N, C-alpha and C positions, 0 to 999 in steps of 0.2 A: 557645444556645451550641452550636456544632458542634465536636466533637473530630475532629482529623485523625488517621487511623490509617494505619500502614504494616504490611504483612505481609511478613515476611522468613523464608523457610523454614518456613512454617506457623505462625509465632509472631506474634501481633499486638502491635505496639509502639505505646504511647501516649506523648504528650509528658508531661514531668514537671510542667509548669505548665499547669493547665487551669481555674483558677477564682480568684475573689476571696474566698477563705475568711475572711480577716481582717476585711474590711469587712462581710461578711455576719454574722459573729459579733458585731462591734461594734454593728451595728444591732439584733441580737437582744437583747444585753445592755442597750442603751439603752431598748428597748421594755419589757423586763422591769423596769428601774429606774423607768420612768414608771408602770407598772401597780402596782408595789410601793409607790411614793410615794403614789399615789391611795388604795391600800388601807390605808395607815398603817404599813407595815412599813419603817421608816426604816433599819434595819440592812441589810436585803436591798437596798434601793434604793441606799444608799451604796456597798455592795460591788459591786453591778452597774455603777454609774457608774464606779467605779475600774477595773474590768475593761475596760469599753468604752473608757475613756480610754487605757489602756495598749495595747489592741489597735490603736487608731487611731495612736498614736505609733509602734508597731512597724511598722505598715503604711507610714507616711510615711517612716520611716528606710530601710526596705527599698526603697521606690520611689525615693528620692533616690540610694541606692547603685546601684540598677539603672540609672538614667538616666546616672549618672556613668561607669560602667564598661560 
């Protein structure tokens, strides 16, 4: 990923939107949930799956709102 930069009066300006943090975090929590389920920690696995689910839902809502407006 390449960030575009602009220099204005010696100040470097970066765009506000530069990554897919929500999806990356969702995948991280999904992997954590799978590892915890294999290890037998059902509480951690369930909580991690809930967090991953909500991150994906938030991502989808924001994506739809972004495409509509």
